[in-house]
N, CA, C and O atoms as CSV, one atom per row, in Angstrom:
chain,resi,resn,atom,element,x,y,z
A,1,UNK,N,N,-40.815,48.886,-58.238
A,1,UNK,CA,C,-42.063,49.154,-57.551
A,1,UNK,C,C,-43.250,48.534,-58.278
A,1,UNK,O,O,-44.362,48.554,-57.752
A,2,UNK,N,N,-43.042,47.978,-59.489
A,2,UNK,CA,C,-44.150,47.382,-60.230
A,2,UNK,C,C,-44.801,46.281,-59.414
A,2,UNK,O,O,-44.118,45.445,-58.822
A,3,UNK,N,N,-46.141,46.285,-59.387
A,3,UNK,CA,C,-46.877,45.237,-58.695
A,3,UNK,C,C,-46.897,45.369,-57.187
A,3,UNK,O,O,-47.396,44.477,-56.500
A,4,UNK,N,N,-46.367,46.462,-56.654
A,4,UNK,CA,C,-46.342,46.636,-55.203
A,4,UNK,C,C,-47.336,47.703,-54.779
A,4,UNK,O,O,-47.540,48.705,-55.464
A,5,UNK,N,N,-47.934,47.462,-53.652
A,5,UNK,CA,C,-48.829,48.439,-53.052
A,5,UNK,C,C,-47.964,49.496,-52.379
A,5,UNK,O,O,-46.898,49.189,-51.847
A,6,UNK,N,N,-48.436,50.763,-52.406
A,6,UNK,CA,C,-47.677,51.831,-51.762
A,6,UNK,C,C,-47.432,51.466,-50.298
A,6,UNK,O,O,-48.363,51.096,-49.582
A,7,UNK,N,N,-46.207,51.567,-49.867
A,7,UNK,CA,C,-45.851,51.254,-48.485
A,7,UNK,C,C,-45.384,49.825,-48.289
A,7,UNK,O,O,-44.824,49.493,-47.245
A,8,UNK,N,N,-45.610,48.970,-49.291
A,8,UNK,CA,C,-45.230,47.566,-49.149
A,8,UNK,C,C,-43.721,47.405,-49.016
A,8,UNK,O,O,-43.254,46.622,-48.189
A,9,UNK,N,N,-42.958,48.132,-49.815
A,9,UNK,CA,C,-41.506,48.007,-49.763
A,9,UNK,C,C,-40.970,48.458,-48.413
A,9,UNK,O,O,-40.067,47.834,-47.855
A,10,UNK,N,N,-41.526,49.534,-47.894
A,10,UNK,CA,C,-41.067,50.014,-46.603
A,10,UNK,C,C,-41.319,48.973,-45.514
A,10,UNK,O,O,-40.471,48.759,-44.648
A,11,UNK,N,N,-42.481,48.328,-45.557
A,11,UNK,CA,C,-42.810,47.307,-44.567
A,11,UNK,C,C,-41.858,46.127,-44.677
A,11,UNK,O,O,-41.357,45.632,-43.667
A,12,UNK,N,N,-41.606,45.673,-45.909
A,12,UNK,CA,C,-40.693,44.548,-46.102
A,12,UNK,C,C,-39.299,44.879,-45.579
A,12,UNK,O,O,-38.671,44.055,-44.915
A,13,UNK,N,N,-38.821,46.074,-45.875
A,13,UNK,CA,C,-37.500,46.477,-45.391
A,13,UNK,C,C,-37.480,46.557,-43.870
A,13,UNK,O,O,-36.516,46.131,-43.234
A,14,UNK,N,N,-38.539,47.100,-43.291
A,14,UNK,CA,C,-38.643,47.184,-41.834
A,14,UNK,C,C,-38.603,45.793,-41.211
A,14,UNK,O,O,-37.897,45.561,-40.230
A,15,UNK,N,N,-39.366,44.873,-41.790
A,15,UNK,CA,C,-39.424,43.520,-41.229
A,15,UNK,C,C,-38.075,42.817,-41.309
A,15,UNK,O,O,-37.735,42.010,-40.443
A,16,UNK,N,N,-37.308,43.124,-42.352
A,16,UNK,CA,C,-35.973,42.539,-42.468
A,16,UNK,C,C,-35.065,43.036,-41.351
A,16,UNK,O,O,-34.151,42.336,-40.917
A,17,UNK,N,N,-35.333,44.255,-40.894
A,17,UNK,CA,C,-34.493,44.872,-39.883
A,17,UNK,C,C,-34.954,44.606,-38.449
A,17,UNK,O,O,-34.240,44.917,-37.495
A,18,UNK,N,N,-36.141,44.036,-38.301
A,18,UNK,CA,C,-36.669,43.804,-36.948
A,18,UNK,C,C,-35.679,42.981,-36.130
A,18,UNK,O,O,-35.124,41.993,-36.611
A,19,UNK,N,N,-35.473,43.396,-34.917
A,19,UNK,CA,C,-34.668,42.616,-33.990
A,19,UNK,C,C,-35.543,41.459,-33.525
A,19,UNK,O,O,-36.494,41.662,-32.770
A,20,UNK,N,N,-35.228,40.259,-33.967
A,20,UNK,CA,C,-36.065,39.090,-33.686
A,20,UNK,C,C,-36.188,38.802,-32.193
A,20,UNK,O,O,-37.115,38.109,-31.775
A,21,UNK,N,N,-35.284,39.314,-31.399
A,21,UNK,CA,C,-35.401,39.117,-29.955
A,21,UNK,C,C,-36.590,39.898,-29.403
A,21,UNK,O,O,-37.152,39.524,-28.373
A,22,UNK,N,N,-36.974,40.969,-30.072
A,22,UNK,CA,C,-38.098,41.789,-29.624
A,22,UNK,C,C,-39.413,41.394,-30.286
A,22,UNK,O,O,-40.478,41.851,-29.871
A,23,UNK,N,N,-39.347,40.553,-31.308
A,23,UNK,CA,C,-40.551,40.118,-32.012
A,23,UNK,C,C,-40.931,38.744,-31.494
A,23,UNK,O,O,-40.130,37.812,-31.557
A,24,UNK,N,N,-42.141,38.611,-30.984
A,24,UNK,CA,C,-42.586,37.331,-30.441
A,24,UNK,C,C,-43.877,36.917,-31.127
A,24,UNK,O,O,-44.910,37.568,-30.968
A,25,UNK,N,N,-43.817,35.846,-31.879
A,25,UNK,CA,C,-44.987,35.350,-32.600
A,25,UNK,C,C,-46.128,35.025,-31.640
A,25,UNK,O,O,-47.296,35.048,-32.027
A,26,UNK,N,N,-45.787,34.721,-30.385
A,26,UNK,CA,C,-46.827,34.410,-29.399
A,26,UNK,C,C,-47.745,35.600,-29.138
A,26,UNK,O,O,-48.874,35.428,-28.678
A,27,UNK,N,N,-47.262,36.804,-29.430
A,27,UNK,CA,C,-48.106,37.990,-29.279
A,27,UNK,C,C,-49.277,37.984,-30.262
A,27,UNK,O,O,-50.244,38.725,-30.083
A,28,UNK,N,N,-49.190,37.149,-31.299
A,28,UNK,CA,C,-50.201,37.119,-32.352
A,28,UNK,C,C,-51.055,35.850,-32.331
A,28,UNK,O,O,-51.997,35.723,-33.113
A,29,UNK,N,N,-50.730,34.919,-31.445
A,29,UNK,CA,C,-51.475,33.659,-31.377
A,29,UNK,C,C,-52.367,33.687,-30.146
A,29,UNK,O,O,-51.872,33.794,-29.024
A,30,UNK,N,N,-53.666,33.592,-30.343
A,30,UNK,CA,C,-54.608,33.709,-29.226
A,30,UNK,C,C,-54.663,32.456,-28.356
A,30,UNK,O,O,-54.244,31.374,-28.767
A,31,UNK,N,N,-55.182,32.625,-27.165
A,31,UNK,CA,C,-55.425,31.508,-26.258
A,31,UNK,C,C,-56.858,31.039,-26.456
A,31,UNK,O,O,-57.788,31.841,-26.536
A,32,UNK,N,N,-57.013,29.721,-26.534
A,32,UNK,CA,C,-58.337,29.123,-26.664
A,32,UNK,C,C,-58.684,28.744,-28.088
A,32,UNK,O,O,-58.498,29.526,-29.021
A,33,UNK,N,N,-59.197,27.516,-28.244
A,33,UNK,CA,C,-59.547,27.022,-29.577
A,33,UNK,C,C,-60.647,27.855,-30.222
A,33,UNK,O,O,-60.720,27.943,-31.448
A,34,UNK,N,N,-61.493,28.461,-29.416
A,34,UNK,CA,C,-62.576,29.289,-29.971
A,34,UNK,C,C,-62.039,30.583,-30.581
A,34,UNK,O,O,-62.755,31.266,-31.313
A,35,UNK,N,N,-60.798,30.919,-30.287
A,35,UNK,CA,C,-60.174,32.140,-30.807
A,35,UNK,C,C,-59.103,31.856,-31.859
A,35,UNK,O,O,-58.349,32.754,-32.235
A,36,UNK,N,N,-59.032,30.614,-32.334
A,36,UNK,CA,C,-57.982,30.218,-33.273
A,36,UNK,C,C,-57.896,31.196,-34.441
A,36,UNK,O,O,-58.901,31.734,-34.904
A,37,UNK,N,N,-56.664,31.407,-34.903
A,37,UNK,CA,C,-56.426,32.345,-36.005
A,37,UNK,C,C,-55.799,31.585,-37.176
A,37,UNK,O,O,-54.823,30.852,-37.010
A,38,UNK,N,N,-56.376,31.774,-38.353
A,38,UNK,CA,C,-55.899,31.101,-39.558
A,38,UNK,C,C,-54.515,31.618,-39.942
A,38,UNK,O,O,-54.151,32.753,-39.636
A,39,UNK,N,N,-53.758,30.763,-40.614
A,39,UNK,CA,C,-52.398,31.124,-40.999
A,39,UNK,C,C,-52.380,32.357,-41.899
A,39,UNK,O,O,-51.512,33.219,-41.757
A,40,UNK,N,N,-53.322,32.441,-42.811
A,40,UNK,CA,C,-53.358,33.603,-43.700
A,40,UNK,C,C,-53.583,34.888,-42.898
A,40,UNK,O,O,-53.036,35.935,-43.242
A,41,UNK,N,N,-54.376,34.815,-41.843
A,41,UNK,CA,C,-54.613,35.989,-41.000
A,41,UNK,C,C,-53.353,36.320,-40.192
A,41,UNK,O,O,-53.020,37.491,-40.007
A,42,UNK,N,N,-52.657,35.287,-39.714
A,42,UNK,CA,C,-51.388,35.517,-39.002
A,42,UNK,C,C,-50.395,36.219,-39.920
A,42,UNK,O,O,-49.708,37.154,-39.509
A,43,UNK,N,N,-50.328,35.759,-41.159
A,43,UNK,CA,C,-49.422,36.392,-42.120
A,43,UNK,C,C,-49.795,37.854,-42.319
A,43,UNK,O,O,-48.926,38.724,-42.369
A,44,UNK,N,N,-51.075,38.114,-42.432
A,44,UNK,CA,C,-51.545,39.489,-42.622
A,44,UNK,C,C,-51.201,40.353,-41.413
A,44,UNK,O,O,-50.708,41.471,-41.566
A,45,UNK,N,N,-51.458,39.842,-40.219
A,45,UNK,CA,C,-51.234,40.622,-38.990
A,45,UNK,C,C,-49.758,40.883,-38.715
A,45,UNK,O,O,-49.388,41.946,-38.216
A,46,UNK,N,N,-48.914,39.897,-39.047
A,46,UNK,CA,C,-47.487,40.045,-38.742
A,46,UNK,C,C,-46.696,40.650,-39.893
A,46,UNK,O,O,-45.634,41.235,-39.680
A,47,UNK,N,N,-47.207,40.512,-41.109
A,47,UNK,CA,C,-46.466,40.975,-42.277
A,47,UNK,C,C,-45.344,40.036,-42.670
A,47,UNK,O,O,-44.517,40.374,-43.517
A,48,UNK,N,N,-45.308,38.859,-42.062
A,48,UNK,CA,C,-44.246,37.903,-42.344
A,48,UNK,C,C,-44.606,37.013,-43.519
A,48,UNK,O,O,-45.779,36.801,-43.827
A,49,UNK,N,N,-43.583,36.502,-44.160
A,49,UNK,CA,C,-43.796,35.483,-45.183
A,49,UNK,C,C,-44.155,34.178,-44.473
A,49,UNK,O,O,-43.837,33.984,-43.300
A,50,UNK,N,N,-44.814,33.301,-45.198
A,50,UNK,CA,C,-45.292,32.045,-44.626
A,50,UNK,C,C,-44.162,31.241,-43.987
A,50,UNK,O,O,-44.296,30.750,-42.866
A,51,UNK,N,N,-43.062,31.113,-44.701
A,51,UNK,CA,C,-41.942,30.320,-44.186
A,51,UNK,C,C,-41.363,30.930,-42.906
A,51,UNK,O,O,-41.048,30.203,-41.964
A,52,UNK,N,N,-41.223,32.252,-42.866
A,52,UNK,CA,C,-40.706,32.931,-41.669
A,52,UNK,C,C,-41.628,32.674,-40.480
A,52,UNK,O,O,-41.178,32.394,-39.368
A,53,UNK,N,N,-42.919,32.777,-40.744
A,53,UNK,CA,C,-43.892,32.607,-39.674
A,53,UNK,C,C,-43.872,31.175,-39.135
A,53,UNK,O,O,-43.885,30.963,-37.922
A,54,UNK,N,N,-43.841,30.192,-40.043
A,54,UNK,CA,C,-43.808,28.798,-39.598
A,54,UNK,C,C,-42.547,28.505,-38.787
A,54,UNK,O,O,-42.582,27.732,-37.830
A,55,UNK,N,N,-41.442,29.126,-39.175
A,55,UNK,CA,C,-40.190,28.933,-38.439
A,55,UNK,C,C,-40.299,29.516,-37.024
A,55,UNK,O,O,-39.868,28.889,-36.056
A,56,UNK,N,N,-40.873,30.705,-36.911
A,56,UNK,CA,C,-41.063,31.317,-35.591
A,56,UNK,C,C,-42.000,30.477,-34.723
A,56,UNK,O,O,-41.769,30.327,-33.523
A,57,UNK,N,N,-43.045,29.936,-35.324
A,57,UNK,CA,C,-43.970,29.071,-34.585
A,57,UNK,C,C,-43.247,27.810,-34.127
A,57,UNK,O,O,-43.433,27.352,-33.000
A,58,UNK,N,N,-42.426,27.255,-35.004
A,58,UNK,CA,C,-41.647,26.058,-34.660
A,58,UNK,C,C,-40.813,26.291,-33.393
A,58,UNK,O,O,-40.807,25.455,-32.489
A,59,UNK,N,N,-40.120,27.414,-33.333
A,59,UNK,CA,C,-39.287,27.698,-32.166
A,59,UNK,C,C,-40.119,28.095,-30.948
A,59,UNK,O,O,-39.744,27.784,-29.818
A,60,UNK,N,N,-41.235,28.772,-31.163
A,60,UNK,CA,C,-42.110,29.152,-30.043
A,60,UNK,C,C,-42.707,27.921,-29.375
A,60,UNK,O,O,-42.994,27.937,-28.178
A,61,UNK,N,N,-42.896,26.854,-30.146
A,61,UNK,CA,C,-43.454,25.610,-29.588
A,61,UNK,C,C,-42.516,24.963,-28.573
A,61,UNK,O,O,-42.923,24.058,-27.844
A,62,UNK,N,N,-41.300,25.408,-28.520
A,62,UNK,CA,C,-40.377,24.908,-27.491
A,62,UNK,C,C,-40.696,25.519,-26.133
A,62,UNK,O,O,-40.311,24.978,-25.096
A,63,UNK,N,N,-41.401,26.647,-26.141
A,63,UNK,CA,C,-41.751,27.342,-24.900
A,63,UNK,C,C,-43.170,27.053,-24.435
A,63,UNK,O,O,-43.435,26.975,-23.235
A,64,UNK,N,N,-44.079,26.893,-25.387
A,64,UNK,CA,C,-45.493,26.738,-25.040
A,64,UNK,C,C,-46.183,25.963,-26.165
A,64,UNK,O,O,-45.833,26.131,-27.333
A,65,UNK,N,N,-47.159,25.117,-25.825
A,65,UNK,CA,C,-47.829,24.375,-26.905
A,65,UNK,C,C,-48.669,25.304,-27.778
A,65,UNK,O,O,-49.434,26.132,-27.284
A,66,UNK,N,N,-48.503,25.143,-29.073
A,66,UNK,CA,C,-49.308,25.867,-30.052
A,66,UNK,C,C,-49.944,24.799,-30.927
A,66,UNK,O,O,-49.249,24.011,-31.568
A,67,UNK,N,N,-51.258,24.780,-30.947
A,67,UNK,CA,C,-51.958,23.780,-31.737
A,67,UNK,C,C,-52.468,24.398,-33.028
A,67,UNK,O,O,-52.780,25.586,-33.093
A,68,UNK,N,N,-52.543,23.570,-34.041
A,68,UNK,CA,C,-53.118,23.947,-35.323
A,68,UNK,C,C,-53.977,22.773,-35.746
A,68,UNK,O,O,-53.476,21.797,-36.304
A,69,UNK,N,N,-55.254,22.865,-35.484
A,69,UNK,CA,C,-56.139,21.746,-35.732
A,69,UNK,C,C,-56.375,21.559,-37.230
A,69,UNK,O,O,-56.306,22.506,-38.014
A,70,UNK,N,N,-56.652,20.318,-37.600
A,70,UNK,CA,C,-56.833,19.970,-39.003
A,70,UNK,C,C,-58.133,20.516,-39.591
A,70,UNK,O,O,-58.359,20.403,-40.796
A,71,UNK,N,N,-58.981,21.099,-38.763
A,71,UNK,CA,C,-60.261,21.626,-39.251
A,71,UNK,C,C,-60.105,22.956,-39.986
A,71,UNK,O,O,-61.083,23.517,-40.481
A,72,UNK,N,N,-58.874,23.455,-40.053
A,72,UNK,CA,C,-58.613,24.678,-40.793
A,72,UNK,C,C,-58.908,25.964,-40.041
A,72,UNK,O,O,-58.796,27.049,-40.612
A,73,UNK,N,N,-59.282,25.865,-38.774
A,73,UNK,CA,C,-59.618,27.071,-38.013
A,73,UNK,C,C,-58.384,27.837,-37.573
A,73,UNK,O,O,-58.468,29.027,-37.269
A,74,UNK,N,N,-57.238,27.169,-37.533
A,74,UNK,CA,C,-56.013,27.897,-37.286
A,74,UNK,C,C,-55.278,27.577,-36.003
A,74,UNK,O,O,-55.534,26.575,-35.336
A,75,UNK,N,N,-54.350,28.472,-35.682
A,75,UNK,CA,C,-53.438,28.311,-34.556
A,75,UNK,C,C,-54.027,28.893,-33.280
A,75,UNK,O,O,-54.745,29.893,-33.299
A,76,UNK,N,N,-53.697,28.230,-32.159
A,76,UNK,CA,C,-54.100,28.753,-30.855
A,76,UNK,C,C,-53.258,28.104,-29.768
A,76,UNK,O,O,-52.682,27.033,-29.958
A,77,UNK,N,N,-53.201,28.770,-28.638
A,77,UNK,CA,C,-52.578,28.226,-27.430
A,77,UNK,C,C,-53.719,27.637,-26.614
A,77,UNK,O,O,-54.698,28.331,-26.342
A,78,UNK,N,N,-53.615,26.372,-26.216
A,78,UNK,CA,C,-54.719,25.766,-25.470
A,78,UNK,C,C,-55.016,26.515,-24.174
A,78,UNK,O,O,-54.110,26.899,-23.433
A,79,UNK,N,N,-56.300,26.709,-23.923
A,79,UNK,CA,C,-56.769,27.317,-22.678
A,79,UNK,C,C,-56.907,26.190,-21.660
A,79,UNK,O,O,-57.798,25.349,-21.780
A,80,UNK,N,N,-56.040,26.172,-20.674
A,80,UNK,CA,C,-56.021,25.070,-19.711
A,80,UNK,C,C,-57.173,25.150,-18.713
A,80,UNK,O,O,-57.246,24.336,-17.792
A,81,UNK,N,N,-58.066,26.111,-18.878
A,81,UNK,CA,C,-59.299,26.180,-18.092
A,81,UNK,C,C,-60.484,25.651,-18.893
A,81,UNK,O,O,-61.621,25.684,-18.421
A,82,UNK,N,N,-60.222,25.171,-20.089
A,82,UNK,CA,C,-61.268,24.663,-20.972
A,82,UNK,C,C,-61.104,23.156,-21.145
A,82,UNK,O,O,-60.052,22.689,-21.579
A,83,UNK,N,N,-62.143,22.399,-20.805
A,83,UNK,CA,C,-62.086,20.943,-20.987
A,83,UNK,C,C,-61.820,20.580,-22.442
A,83,UNK,O,O,-61.059,19.658,-22.732
A,84,UNK,N,N,-62.452,21.312,-23.353
A,84,UNK,CA,C,-62.265,21.046,-24.779
A,84,UNK,C,C,-60.796,21.211,-25.171
A,84,UNK,O,O,-60.235,20.348,-25.846
A,85,UNK,N,N,-60.173,22.311,-24.752
A,85,UNK,CA,C,-58.777,22.563,-25.105
A,85,UNK,C,C,-57.839,21.564,-24.443
A,85,UNK,O,O,-56.838,21.166,-25.038
A,86,UNK,N,N,-58.154,21.158,-23.220
A,86,UNK,CA,C,-57.336,20.138,-22.549
A,86,UNK,C,C,-57.404,18.840,-23.349
A,86,UNK,O,O,-56.382,18.192,-23.574
A,87,UNK,N,N,-58.610,18.460,-23.778
A,87,UNK,CA,C,-58.755,17.245,-24.592
A,87,UNK,C,C,-57.972,17.368,-25.896
A,87,UNK,O,O,-57.331,16.409,-26.327
A,88,UNK,N,N,-58.020,18.534,-26.522
A,88,UNK,CA,C,-57.274,18.748,-27.765
A,88,UNK,C,C,-55.770,18.638,-27.543
A,88,UNK,O,O,-55.053,18.085,-28.377
A,89,UNK,N,N,-55.293,19.165,-26.420
A,89,UNK,CA,C,-53.864,19.080,-26.112
A,89,UNK,C,C,-53.462,17.637,-25.838
A,89,UNK,O,O,-52.405,17.193,-26.285
A,90,UNK,N,N,-54.295,16.905,-25.108
A,90,UNK,CA,C,-54.016,15.483,-24.852
A,90,UNK,C,C,-53.960,14.732,-26.181
A,90,UNK,O,O,-53.048,13.938,-26.410
A,91,UNK,N,N,-54.930,14.981,-27.049
A,91,UNK,CA,C,-54.969,14.332,-28.366
A,91,UNK,C,C,-53.708,14.663,-29.166
A,91,UNK,O,O,-53.134,13.791,-29.819
A,92,UNK,N,N,-53.283,15.917,-29.113
A,92,UNK,CA,C,-52.079,16.352,-29.822
A,92,UNK,C,C,-50.840,15.609,-29.306
A,92,UNK,O,O,-50.026,15.126,-30.093
A,93,UNK,N,N,-50.709,15.524,-27.981
A,93,UNK,CA,C,-49.554,14.834,-27.392
A,93,UNK,C,C,-49.563,13.364,-27.811
A,93,UNK,O,O,-48.524,12.822,-28.186
A,94,UNK,N,N,-50.721,12.720,-27.749
A,94,UNK,CA,C,-50.814,11.312,-28.144
A,94,UNK,C,C,-50.454,11.131,-29.616
A,94,UNK,O,O,-49.748,10.190,-29.976
A,95,UNK,N,N,-50.937,12.025,-30.454
A,95,UNK,CA,C,-50.651,11.970,-31.889
A,95,UNK,C,C,-49.154,12.124,-32.152
A,95,UNK,O,O,-48.582,11.370,-32.938
A,96,UNK,N,N,-48.521,13.095,-31.499
A,96,UNK,CA,C,-47.095,13.340,-31.716
A,96,UNK,C,C,-46.231,12.207,-31.168
A,96,UNK,O,O,-45.207,11.867,-31.761
A,97,UNK,N,N,-46.634,11.622,-30.041
A,97,UNK,CA,C,-45.894,10.475,-29.505
A,97,UNK,C,C,-45.992,9.290,-30.455
A,97,UNK,O,O,-45.015,8.566,-30.646
A,98,UNK,N,N,-47.147,9.087,-31.044
A,98,UNK,CA,C,-47.324,8.021,-32.029
A,98,UNK,C,C,-46.434,8.271,-33.246
A,98,UNK,O,O,-45.810,7.346,-33.766
A,99,UNK,N,N,-46.383,9.510,-33.690
A,99,UNK,CA,C,-45.529,9.877,-34.824
A,99,UNK,C,C,-44.058,9.618,-34.491
A,99,UNK,O,O,-43.307,9.107,-35.322
A,100,UNK,N,N,-43.657,9.973,-33.272
A,100,UNK,CA,C,-42.279,9.716,-32.832
A,100,UNK,C,C,-41.939,8.232,-32.911
A,100,UNK,O,O,-40.864,7.860,-33.381
A,101,UNK,N,N,-42.856,7.390,-32.452
A,101,UNK,CA,C,-42.619,5.938,-32.490
A,101,UNK,C,C,-42.495,5.441,-33.924
A,101,UNK,O,O,-41.609,4.641,-34.227
A,102,UNK,N,N,-43.371,5.906,-34.807
A,102,UNK,CA,C,-43.310,5.476,-36.214
A,102,UNK,C,C,-41.986,5.891,-36.844
A,102,UNK,O,O,-41.372,5.111,-37.572
A,103,UNK,N,N,-41.549,7.105,-36.570
A,103,UNK,CA,C,-40.278,7.585,-37.118
A,103,UNK,C,C,-39.125,6.755,-36.566
A,103,UNK,O,O,-38.218,6.373,-37.305
A,104,UNK,N,N,-39.164,6.478,-35.269
A,104,UNK,CA,C,-38.092,5.693,-34.641
A,104,UNK,C,C,-37.980,4.318,-35.281
A,104,UNK,O,O,-36.875,3.839,-35.536
A,105,UNK,N,N,-39.126,3.676,-35.543
A,105,UNK,CA,C,-39.090,2.343,-36.153
A,105,UNK,C,C,-38.493,2.400,-37.548
A,105,UNK,O,O,-37.688,1.536,-37.896
A,106,UNK,N,N,-38.853,3.372,-38.348
A,106,UNK,CA,C,-38.315,3.443,-39.709
A,106,UNK,C,C,-36.840,3.839,-39.699
A,106,UNK,O,O,-36.080,3.414,-40.568
A,107,UNK,N,N,-36.434,4.644,-38.731
A,107,UNK,CA,C,-35.022,5.014,-38.623
A,107,UNK,C,C,-34.149,3.837,-38.209
A,107,UNK,O,O,-32.985,3.747,-38.600
A,108,UNK,N,N,-34.721,2.934,-37.412
A,108,UNK,CA,C,-33.938,1.780,-36.960
A,108,UNK,C,C,-33.384,0.992,-38.140
A,108,UNK,O,O,-32.205,0.638,-38.147
A,109,UNK,N,N,-34.217,0.713,-39.134
A,109,UNK,CA,C,-33.771,-0.051,-40.301
A,109,UNK,C,C,-32.716,0.721,-41.090
A,109,UNK,O,O,-31.741,0.137,-41.561
A,110,UNK,N,N,-32.907,2.024,-41.234
A,110,UNK,CA,C,-31.951,2.842,-41.983
A,110,UNK,C,C,-30.599,2.882,-41.275
A,110,UNK,O,O,-29.555,2.737,-41.911
A,111,UNK,N,N,-30.622,3.077,-39.960
A,111,UNK,CA,C,-29.366,3.101,-39.194
A,111,UNK,C,C,-28.668,1.749,-39.234
A,111,UNK,O,O,-27.446,1.674,-39.364
A,112,UNK,N,N,-29.449,0.687,-39.121
A,112,UNK,CA,C,-28.879,-0.671,-39.155
A,112,UNK,C,C,-28.176,-0.912,-40.490
A,112,UNK,O,O,-27.090,-1.490,-40.522
A,113,UNK,N,N,-28.784,-0.476,-41.583
A,113,UNK,CA,C,-28.178,-0.639,-42.904
A,113,UNK,C,C,-26.864,0.126,-42.991
A,113,UNK,O,O,-25.871,-0.403,-43.491
A,114,UNK,N,N,-26.850,1.364,-42.510
A,114,UNK,CA,C,-25.609,2.146,-42.529
A,114,UNK,C,C,-24.524,1.482,-41.692
A,114,UNK,O,O,-23.376,1.379,-42.125
A,115,UNK,N,N,-24.889,1.027,-40.481
A,115,UNK,CA,C,-23.903,0.353,-39.617
A,115,UNK,C,C,-23.351,-0.901,-40.284
A,115,UNK,O,O,-22.147,-1.154,-40.235
A,116,UNK,N,N,-24.226,-1.687,-40.907
A,116,UNK,CA,C,-23.773,-2.935,-41.529
A,116,UNK,C,C,-22.850,-2.673,-42.715
A,116,UNK,O,O,-22.082,-3.548,-43.115
A,117,UNK,N,N,-22.925,-1.474,-43.273
A,117,UNK,CA,C,-22.030,-1.091,-44.374
A,117,UNK,C,C,-20.812,-0.316,-43.870
A,117,UNK,O,O,-20.008,0.173,-44.663
A,118,UNK,N,N,-20.684,-0.209,-42.542
A,118,UNK,CA,C,-19.541,0.477,-41.956
A,118,UNK,C,C,-19.578,1.988,-42.119
A,118,UNK,O,O,-18.532,2.637,-42.121
A,119,UNK,N,N,-20.761,2.548,-42.255
A,119,UNK,CA,C,-20.900,3.994,-42.460
A,119,UNK,C,C,-21.394,4.648,-41.178
A,119,UNK,O,O,-22.435,4.280,-40.632
A,120,UNK,N,N,-20.615,5.636,-40.705
A,120,UNK,CA,C,-21.013,6.410,-39.533
A,120,UNK,C,C,-21.772,7.637,-40.029
A,120,UNK,O,O,-21.163,8.609,-40.476
A,121,UNK,N,N,-23.081,7.593,-39.950
A,121,UNK,CA,C,-23.915,8.669,-40.482
A,121,UNK,C,C,-23.755,9.978,-39.725
A,121,UNK,O,O,-24.181,11.028,-40.205
A,122,UNK,N,N,-23.142,9.927,-38.542
A,122,UNK,CA,C,-22.916,11.160,-37.774
A,122,UNK,C,C,-21.602,11.846,-38.151
A,122,UNK,O,O,-21.325,12.956,-37.697
A,123,UNK,N,N,-20.804,11.192,-38.971
A,123,UNK,CA,C,-19.517,11.733,-39.391
A,123,UNK,C,C,-19.714,13.087,-40.074
A,123,UNK,O,O,-20.677,13.290,-40.813
A,124,UNK,N,N,-18.807,13.987,-39.818
A,124,UNK,CA,C,-18.863,15.359,-40.342
A,124,UNK,C,C,-18.972,15.392,-41.866
A,124,UNK,O,O,-19.605,16.289,-42.422
A,125,UNK,N,N,-18.368,14.431,-42.536
A,125,UNK,CA,C,-18.364,14.464,-44.005
A,125,UNK,C,C,-19.754,14.276,-44.607
A,125,UNK,O,O,-19.956,14.592,-45.780
A,126,UNK,N,N,-20.709,13.774,-43.839
A,126,UNK,CA,C,-22.062,13.563,-44.347
A,126,UNK,C,C,-22.974,14.753,-44.086
A,126,UNK,O,O,-24.140,14.745,-44.481
A,127,UNK,N,N,-22.448,15.769,-43.427
A,127,UNK,CA,C,-23.259,16.960,-43.166
A,127,UNK,C,C,-23.593,17.641,-44.489
A,127,UNK,O,O,-22.872,17.496,-45.477
A,128,UNK,N,N,-24.672,18.368,-44.493
A,128,UNK,CA,C,-25.163,19.024,-45.703
A,128,UNK,C,C,-24.053,19.837,-46.375
A,128,UNK,O,O,-23.392,20.664,-45.746
A,129,UNK,N,N,-23.875,19.578,-47.652
A,129,UNK,CA,C,-22.919,20.342,-48.436
A,129,UNK,C,C,-21.482,19.866,-48.321
A,129,UNK,O,O,-20.610,20.369,-49.029
A,130,UNK,N,N,-21.215,18.903,-47.441
A,130,UNK,CA,C,-19.829,18.467,-47.243
A,130,UNK,C,C,-19.489,17.251,-48.099
A,130,UNK,O,O,-18.329,17.045,-48.454
A,131,UNK,N,N,-20.497,16.445,-48.431
A,131,UNK,CA,C,-20.247,15.204,-49.153
A,131,UNK,C,C,-20.076,15.465,-50.638
A,131,UNK,O,O,-20.923,16.098,-51.268
A,132,UNK,N,N,-18.995,14.982,-51.185
A,132,UNK,CA,C,-18.742,15.068,-52.623
A,132,UNK,C,C,-18.609,13.643,-53.145
A,132,UNK,O,O,-17.776,12.867,-52.676
A,133,UNK,N,N,-19.446,13.316,-54.120
A,133,UNK,CA,C,-19.411,11.981,-54.705
A,133,UNK,C,C,-18.144,11.836,-55.539
A,133,UNK,O,O,-17.760,12.748,-56.272
A,134,UNK,N,N,-17.500,10.678,-55.416
A,134,UNK,CA,C,-16.279,10.426,-56.178
A,134,UNK,C,C,-16.611,10.367,-57.665
A,134,UNK,O,O,-17.632,9.804,-58.061
A,135,UNK,N,N,-15.733,10.957,-58.488
A,135,UNK,CA,C,-15.977,10.997,-59.941
A,135,UNK,C,C,-15.540,9.727,-60.609
A,135,UNK,O,O,-15.673,9.592,-61.825
């Protein structure tokens, strides 16, 4: 219990037991850029560790766009009735598409090198933890 606030352990244990199907990070992310919530505030409100929260946001983004602007104001769901938020969402999509293209170009050279060496990078033996270097 050293270094812990009273009730902290109970909260941590409770959060470990939460049925993730009933916990939705979207319940904590506001709509509209004017209502953006900083990551530290999200952590405080949810009681989640930073990594857990980012993982939940990652999966929630498969259902609905969640923006986190570089100005440090935080996370929000774009308000599609706001011209400003629509512009921000368009900018986000353009930025991510550009990132996809850059990644694709750099992957092309890496894949070509593997193919030219006769290495199938999709082979099961290259999966994490499966490859053992010959001694």
